[in-house]
C-alpha positions, 0 to 999 in steps of 0.5 A, spaced: 474 553 492 470 550 487 469 544 489 472 540 483 478 535 484 484 539 481 488 536 475 495 535 477 498 528 477 504 531 474 501 532 468 499 526 466 491 528 465 489 524 471 486 527 477 490 528 484 485 523 488 484 515 487 478 511 487 477 503 487 474 500 481 471 493 479 471 492 472 465 489 469 466 482 472 465 486 479 470 481 481 474 483 487 480 479 484 480 483 478 479 490 482 484 496 482 485 504 484 484 509 478 485 516 478 481 517 471 476 522 471 470 518 468 471 513 475 472 519 480 466 523 478 460 521 482 464 517 487 462 518 494 467 522 498 468 516 503 471 512 497 476 517 495 483 517 497 489 521 497 494 516 494 493 509 490 497 506 495 492 508 500 486 506 496 489 499 495 490 498 502 483 500 504 479 497 498 484 490 496 487 488 502 486 481 502 487 481 494 491 474 492 491 476 485 495 482 487 492 486 481 491 493 485 498 492 488 501 491 481 499 498 478 503 502 483 510 505 481 515 499 482 518 503 489 512 502 492 510 495 492 511 491 497 518 486 495 515 480 499 522 480 503 524 483 509 529 489 508 536 489 510 538 496 513 540 497 521 545 502 519 549 498 514 550 493 519 547 488 516 542 485 521 534 486 519 530 492 521 525 487 526 528 485 533 525 478 536 526 476 543 532 470 544 532 466 550 538 462 551 539 455 552 537 456 559 530 459 558 531 464 563 528 471 563 534 474 566 538 471 560 534 473 555 535 478 550 533 482 543 536 480 536 536 482 529 
């Protein structure tokens, strides 16, 4: 191996790795991730990620502006709504404990 990043990215001209970018404002809220060579070359290995999502998640997890996440492809962006699947039965994909009016541990069950 040459040690140089590969050029692929589905023929779009970017690299197959992603790095965090803080614009001239050096603001966390304006930060995003990029795979452009000008940002990747010279970036420490610990700050290079295999996907844009991983890069955003690691570097901008509490970004209230949503700049980084908004750059992700639509199908990777969080919707803010719980998913409805449950094998087509209409329930949520999460389960919570339910204690009936008796508040009895023995009568408790889980529901979605």
